[in-house]
N, C-alpha and C positions, 0 to 999 in steps of 0.2 A: 555392385560393391556394397556390402553391409557397413553400416556406421554404428559404432559403439553408442549405447544409450547415453553414456556420460559425455560424449563429444558434443559440444555446443556449437550451433551454427547461428550466426547473427543474421537478422533480416531487418530491412527498413520497412516499418509499418507505413503503408501508403496514405493513411488518413491523418495521423497525428505527427508523423515524422520522427517518432521515438524508436530508438533501437530496442529490440526485444530478443529474448532467447527462445529458440524453437529446437526441438529434437525431431529428426526425421528418421524413419525406419531404415531406409536404404535409398541409394541412388539407382536409377534404371541400369540394368545390365545389358541392354541392347539399344541400338539406335532405331527409332520407329521409321526413319527415312530410308536408310540403306539396309536395315534389318541385321547388320552385323552385331556380334557380341562386342561390347566395348566397356571401358571404364571411363565414363564421361566426366568432364570438368563442369562444375556448376558455377554459374556466373552471378546469379542474383536470386535471392529467395524473397518472395513477396507474399505478404499476408493479405488475403482478400477481405475476409469478414470474420476472422477469429476461428472459423470452423474449416476453412479451406485455404491452403497455401499453394503457390505455384513456384516451381524452381525452373529458371531458365538454364538449360544445359547446352553443352556443345559437344558434338561428335569429334573425337580426336583423330579420326581417319583422314588422311590427306585426300583420298578419293571422294570423301563426302563433305566433312567440315560443316554440316548443317547445324542450325540451332533448333532446339525443340523445347517444349514445356512439359515438365512432369507435374501432375496434379496430386496433391496430398490432402487427406481429410483427417480432421481431429479425431483421436481415439480415446481421449480422457477428458474428464470434467474440467480440468484446469486449462485445457485448450492449448497445451504446449508440446504435445506428443502427436506426431502426424505420421500416417502410413500412406504408402504409394498406392494411388487408385488407377491412374492411366497416364498415357503420354499422347501428345498430339503436336503438330500434325503427323500423319504416318502414311506410308505408302499403301495404297489400296491395291489389293491383289486381284488380277483378272482371272476368272475361271476359264480354262480352255475346254473346247469341245472337239469332237471328231470332225474332220473335213466335211463329211457328208452332211452334218448338221448345219455348218456354215453355208453350204451350197443350197439347201432347201429353205432355211429360215435364219437369215442373219439377224432379223429383228428379234427372234427368240434370244439369241446370244446377247444382244445389246440390253434387252429388258432384264434378262436374268442377272447380268452383271451389275446393272443399276440397283436391282433388289439386293444383291449381295453386298454392294457398297453401303446401302442403307443399313443393312444388318451389322456390318463392320463398324458403323458409326453408333451402334446401340439403338437404332430406331426399330426395335423388334415388334412394335405394335402396328407398323404400317408395311413392313417388307413382305409379310405373308400375302397380302393382296397383290403385290407386284410379282411375286413368284407365280401366283395364280394366273396373272395376265400373260406372263412369259409362257406358261404351259399352254394357254389357248393358242398363242401364235404358233408354237411348235406343232400341236396336233392339227390345226387347220391348214398350215402350210404343208405338212406331210400328206394330209388327205388330198389337198390340191395337187401335190406332186403325183399322187397315185391316179387321181381322176381330174385332169386339167379341164375337161369340158364341164365339170360341175363346180368350178371354183366360186362362181357367184352364189350358188345355192349353199355351198359349204360356208362361205364367209358370213352369211346371214343366219345360220343355223345355231341353236344352242349347243354348247360344247359337248354335253353328255350325249345328245342325239347325234352329233357329228361322229363321235367315237362309235356309237352303236351302228350307224348306217354306212360308214366309210372305212372303218378300220377292221379288217378281217383277221389279222394276225393275232393269235390268242395272247401271246406274251405282252405285246404292245397294248392290246385292249385292256387286259387285266390290270397292268400297272397304271395306265393312263386313267382308267376309271377311278382307281383308288386315289390317285393324285388329285383328281377333280374333287372327290369327296373332301379331302383335307384342305384343298385350296378354297373350297366354298366355306369351310369352317373359319378360315382366316378373314372372311368378309362378312360373316353373319354375327348377330348379337349373341346367340346361343350356340355353343359348340355341340356337335353331335358326337364327335370322336374325342372324348375328354382325356383318354389315355394316350393320345397322339399329339405331337407338337410339330413345330416348323421343321425340325430336323427330319422327321418322318416324311414330311412333304418333299423336302429336298432329296431324300433318298429315293422316293418314288419317281420324282422327275429324272434323277440320274438313271434309274432303271429303264424308264421310258426312252430316254435318249439313247441308252445302250442298245436296246432292242430295235429301235428305229435305224440306228447306224448299221447294225448287223444285217438288218433286212435289206437296206440299200446296197451294202457291199455284196451280199449274196446275189442280189438281182443282177448287179453288174457282171459278176463272174459267170452267172448262168448265160447272160447275153453274149459275153465275150468268148465263152468256150462252149457254145452250143454244139451238140452232137450232129 
């Protein structure tokens, strides 16, 4: 819900106890908890430091009714015009994967979603390394699925060599190798692939997941419907 620039909203300054006038650009149009579009009620507006204000809001939906905080940052030199930056807390979404992936590497799913949650929190400088770790679990668990007698060797092997030695399927190998390159970039001081970012890494992991899932499905049908 947009608020007219001329509409004045009073807040209680937490440090000196003096009422002051602030203008805010808008109230949130969705609840970060239930994710529904709403027209929230605001309960209190608190000025933290003259540059940042927090608005305590309430979701009007009976099925939710949660309280959340909208963060505003000052956008003018006078410090009385604030624009919406973000809301918290919010529901963290879990990325789902094909059943075949859960079956061979539940740890991959757990690590990937922890990395995704870190990214949702804005921790973009550290989540790349976690995506790289998730990829290693996926590849090594898949290799162990194919070659169970070599599991100990696979677990101790560098990831790139594991792909080269134990992944024969061309599509899986091609996507996994490129995901490793970008994953390594996320953990190194100097990036080799400067025109690629974490979204490219996630796309390559998604492609690797897809081809692994298809490979396992195809193998099951070949075994179930052998001539």
